[in-house]
C-alpha positions as CSV (number, residue, x, y, z in Angstrom):
1,M,1.6,-6.8,8.5
2,E,3.8,-9.9,9.3
3,N,4.0,-9.0,13.0
4,I,0.2,-8.8,13.5
5,S,-0.4,-12.0,11.6
6,K,2.0,-14.0,13.9
7,R,0.3,-12.6,17.0
8,V,-3.4,-12.8,16.2
9,L,-3.9,-15.4,13.5
10,D,-4.2,-18.4,15.8
11,A,-7.4,-20.3,16.6
12,K,-8.0,-18.7,20.0
13,H,-7.7,-15.1,18.7
14,V,-9.6,-15.8,15.4
15,N,-12.5,-17.3,17.3
16,G,-12.5,-14.4,19.8
17,V,-12.7,-11.9,17.0
18,K,-15.5,-13.7,15.3
19,Q,-17.5,-13.9,18.6
20,F,-16.9,-10.2,19.2
21,L,-18.1,-9.2,15.7
22,E,-21.2,-11.4,16.1
23,D,-22.0,-9.7,19.4
24,I,-21.7,-6.1,18.1
25,C,-23.3,-6.8,14.7
26,V,-26.3,-8.9,15.6
27,P,-29.4,-7.2,14.3
28,G,-32.2,-6.1,16.6
29,D,-32.2,-5.7,20.4
30,K,-31.0,-8.6,22.4
31,A,-32.8,-7.4,25.4
32,G,-36.1,-7.3,23.4
33,G,-35.8,-11.0,23.0
34,C,-37.8,-11.7,19.8
35,D,-35.3,-14.3,18.8
36,K,-33.1,-15.6,21.6
37,S,-31.2,-18.3,19.7
38,R,-27.7,-17.4,18.8
39,P,-27.0,-17.4,15.1
40,L,-24.1,-19.6,13.9
41,K,-23.9,-17.6,10.7
42,E,-25.9,-14.7,9.1
43,G,-25.6,-12.3,6.2
44,T,-26.9,-11.2,2.9
45,L,-26.8,-13.7,0.1
46,T,-28.0,-13.7,-3.5
47,E,-30.4,-16.5,-4.4
48,Y,-30.2,-17.9,-7.9
49,S,-32.9,-19.8,-9.6
50,L,-33.7,-20.9,-13.2
51,S,-35.9,-18.5,-14.9
52,S,-39.2,-19.4,-16.6
53,F,-39.2,-16.2,-18.6
54,P,-38.1,-16.3,-22.3
55,G,-34.7,-14.7,-22.9
56,R,-33.7,-14.9,-19.2
57,D,-31.5,-17.7,-17.9
58,F,-31.6,-17.0,-14.2
59,N,-33.5,-15.1,-11.6
60,K,-31.5,-13.3,-8.8
61,R,-32.8,-12.0,-5.5
62,K,-30.9,-10.8,-2.5
63,K,-32.1,-12.0,0.9
64,Y,-30.9,-12.0,4.5
65,Y,-30.1,-15.5,5.6
66,R,-29.7,-16.7,9.2
67,L,-28.3,-20.1,10.3
68,D,-28.7,-21.6,13.8
69,D,-28.6,-25.1,15.2
70,S,-32.1,-26.0,14.0
71,T,-33.0,-23.8,10.9
72,L,-31.7,-22.0,7.9
73,T,-34.0,-19.0,7.5
74,A,-34.4,-16.5,4.7
75,H,-35.7,-12.9,5.4
76,R,-36.7,-9.9,3.4
77,K,-37.6,-6.4,4.6
78,N,-41.2,-7.4,5.2
79,G,-40.2,-10.3,7.5
80,E,-39.5,-14.0,7.3
81,I,-40.0,-15.8,4.0
82,W,-39.4,-19.4,4.8
83,C,-37.0,-21.7,6.7
84,I,-35.4,-25.1,6.2
85,N,-34.8,-27.5,9.1
86,T,-31.1,-28.3,9.4
87,S,-32.1,-32.0,9.9
88,D,-33.5,-31.9,6.3
89,I,-30.3,-30.5,4.8
90,L,-28.4,-33.2,3.0
91,L,-25.5,-31.3,1.6
92,A,-23.8,-27.9,1.4
93,A,-21.2,-27.7,-1.4
94,R,-19.6,-25.4,-4.0
95,V,-21.0,-24.8,-7.4
96,D,-18.8,-24.6,-10.5
97,E,-18.2,-21.0,-11.6
98,N,-19.3,-21.8,-15.2
99,A,-22.7,-23.0,-14.0
100,F,-24.1,-19.5,-13.4
101,G,-21.1,-17.6,-15.0
102,T,-20.1,-16.1,-11.6
103,P,-17.9,-17.2,-8.7
104,H,-18.7,-17.8,-5.0
105,I,-21.9,-19.8,-5.5
106,F,-22.7,-22.7,-3.3
107,Q,-25.7,-25.1,-3.1
108,V,-27.8,-26.3,-0.2
109,V,-29.4,-29.7,-1.0
110,Y,-32.4,-30.5,1.2
111,E,-35.3,-33.0,1.2
112,Q,-37.5,-30.8,-1.0
113,G,-35.0,-29.4,-3.5
114,T,-31.8,-27.4,-4.0
115,L,-31.0,-23.9,-3.1
116,Y,-28.3,-21.9,-5.0
117,L,-26.8,-19.0,-3.1
118,R,-23.9,-16.6,-3.9
119,A,-21.7,-15.2,-1.2
120,Q,-19.9,-11.9,-1.4
121,N,-16.4,-13.3,-1.5
122,S,-14.3,-16.5,-1.2
123,V,-14.0,-16.2,2.6
124,E,-17.8,-15.9,3.1
125,H,-18.3,-18.7,0.5
126,Y,-16.1,-21.1,2.5
127,D,-17.6,-20.0,5.8
128,W,-21.2,-20.6,4.8
129,I,-20.4,-24.1,3.4
130,R,-18.5,-25.0,6.5
131,S,-21.1,-23.7,8.9
132,I,-24.0,-25.4,7.2
133,S,-22.1,-28.7,6.9
134,R,-21.6,-28.7,10.7
135,V,-25.3,-28.7,11.5
136,C,-26.8,-30.5,8.6
137,N,-28.2,-34.1,8.5
138,S,-25.9,-36.6,10.2
139,R,-25.9,-38.7,7.0
140,P,-25.0,-36.3,4.2
141,L,-25.0,-37.3,0.5
142,P,-21.7,-39.0,-0.5
143,L,-22.0,-37.6,-4.1
144,Y,-23.3,-34.5,-5.7
145,H,-23.4,-32.5,-8.9
146,S,-21.2,-29.4,-8.9
147,G,-23.2,-27.9,-11.7
148,I,-26.9,-27.2,-12.5
149,L,-29.4,-29.2,-14.5
150,Y,-30.1,-27.0,-17.5
151,N,-32.1,-28.2,-20.6
152,G,-32.0,-31.8,-19.4
153,K,-28.2,-31.9,-18.9
154,W,-25.9,-31.3,-15.9
155,S,-23.4,-28.5,-16.7
156,C,-20.7,-30.2,-14.7
157,C,-20.5,-33.6,-16.3
158,L,-22.9,-33.1,-19.3
159,A,-24.8,-36.2,-18.3
160,Q,-28.5,-36.5,-19.1
161,K,-30.9,-36.1,-16.2
162,N,-31.9,-39.8,-16.3
163,D,-28.4,-41.2,-16.7
164,E,-28.1,-44.0,-14.2
165,A,-24.3,-43.7,-14.0
166,T,-24.4,-40.2,-12.6
167,R,-27.8,-40.1,-11.0
168,G,-26.3,-39.6,-7.5
169,G,-23.7,-37.1,-8.6
170,C,-20.3,-36.8,-10.3
171,C,-18.3,-35.3,-7.4
172,K,-17.4,-36.7,-4.0
173,N,-18.7,-34.8,-1.0
174,T,-15.5,-33.6,0.9
175,N,-15.0,-30.9,3.4
176,P,-14.4,-27.5,1.8
177,K,-10.7,-26.4,1.6
178,P,-9.8,-23.1,3.4
179,P,-9.5,-20.2,1.0
180,K,-6.4,-18.0,0.7
181,I,-7.2,-15.1,3.0
182,D,-6.2,-11.5,2.0
183,L,-4.9,-10.3,5.3
184,Q,-4.9,-6.6,4.3
185,R,-8.5,-6.8,3.1
186,E,-9.7,-8.7,6.3
187,L,-8.0,-6.2,8.6
188,Q,-9.7,-3.3,6.7
189,R,-13.0,-5.1,7.0
190,F,-12.5,-5.5,10.8
191,Y,-11.6,-1.8,11.0
192,T,-14.7,-0.8,9.1
193,I,-17.0,-2.8,11.3
194,I,-15.4,-1.6,14.6
195,S,-15.2,2.0,13.6
196,G,-18.9,1.9,12.6
197,N,-19.8,0.5,16.1
198,L,-17.8,2.8,18.3
199,E,-20.9,4.0,20.0
200,K,-21.8,0.5,21.0
201,L,-18.2,0.0,22.3
202,H,-18.5,3.1,24.4
203,N,-21.8,1.9,25.8
204,H,-20.2,-1.4,26.6
205,V,-17.4,0.4,28.6
206,T,-20.1,2.3,30.6
207,S,-21.9,-1.0,31.3
208,L,-18.8,-2.7,32.5
209,E,-17.9,0.2,34.8
210,S,-21.4,0.0,36.3
211,E,-21.1,-3.7,36.8
212,M,-17.7,-3.3,38.5
213,E,-19.2,-0.7,40.9
214,A,-22.2,-2.9,41.6
215,S,-20.1,-6.1,42.3
216,P,-16.7,-5.0,43.6
217,D,-15.9,-8.5,45.0
218,D,-15.1,-10.3,41.7
219,I,-14.1,-7.8,39.1
220,T,-11.1,-9.5,37.5
221,P,-13.0,-10.8,34.4
222,L,-14.7,-7.4,34.1
223,Q,-11.4,-5.6,34.3
224,K,-9.9,-7.7,31.5
225,S,-13.0,-7.1,29.3
226,L,-12.9,-3.4,30.0
227,A,-9.1,-3.2,29.2
228,S,-9.6,-5.1,25.9
229,T,-12.6,-2.9,24.9
230,Q,-10.9,0.3,25.7
231,R,-7.8,-0.7,23.8
232,L,-9.9,-1.5,20.8
233,I,-11.5,1.9,21.0
234,D,-8.1,3.6,21.3
235,V,-6.7,1.8,18.3
236,A,-9.8,2.5,16.1
237,Q,-9.7,6.2,17.0
238,E,-5.9,6.3,16.4
239,I,-6.5,4.8,12.9
240,Q,-9.3,7.3,12.3
241,Q,-6.8,10.1,13.1
242,Y,-4.4,8.7,10.5
243,H,-7.1,8.7,7.9
244,K,-8.0,12.3,8.7
245,E,-4.4,13.4,8.4
246,Y,-4.0,11.5,5.1
247,S,-7.2,13.1,3.7
248,A,-6.0,16.5,4.7
249,S,-2.5,16.0,3.3
250,K,-4.0,14.6,0.0
251,S,-6.1,17.8,-0.4
252,K,-2.9,19.8,-0.1
253,G,-1.0,17.7,-2.6
254,T,1.4,16.1,-0.2
255,R,2.2,12.4,0.0
256,H,1.8,10.3,3.2
257,L,0.9,6.8,4.0
258,P,-2.9,6.3,3.6
259,I,-3.3,3.7,6.4
260,A,-2.0,3.4,9.9
261,A,0.2,0.4,9.2
262,S,2.4,0.9,12.2
263,T,-0.6,1.0,14.5
264,L,-2.0,-2.2,13.1
265,T,1.2,-4.1,13.3
266,H,2.1,-3.1,16.8
267,T,-1.4,-3.6,18.3
């Protein structure tokens, strides 16, 4: 995998891949135009809150969150629940793992309270904090508590709720450090997304070909986009073929490579 990491893991290609994945995975019909603002970040997060029920420490609910320049919005299947104006957000920061007994939780501190959310992995955890920090209040909090207030004490510094020395927080607000990225896992995730959206890619090819026929004078950008999309389709289909061959060989009891490593490293 070293060859592909050297060729594609630079800022230009990483941003290009992110933009492409956003374009093909955005929910709903863009042409329908119910929500025309482009999301900066979106996905399913688990919301944690302190429970008021005896015997239960926390309540957990999965919701779909969407961040754009002006709002952070929570959705459920029956529609929008609520939203926070980004101008009201004072801080987005990590939460200690021992606070809720689970990793990848971050907090969003806003004018009316604090929201505790759990991401699916360390990459998403970092990306949510970074994305929210970019659009939040221009004067964020300098200090914060990395734990939760439970039974009148902060889990991070064990200070009392009304302790003047730690009222503002016990941790400095610094930019989140980039996580260690599992390249194999991320490539597999990209492949899963792309292979699940081959129909959209084929439709995009058809749309580009129609545009080229309609406007033959300036087709250079369209030709580049068409070549890139077609190459992406070819590679995804080639990897699918490797998976089929591996599944067939496995059922016969033979041993072959389970993934098209050569295809990925030479793309």
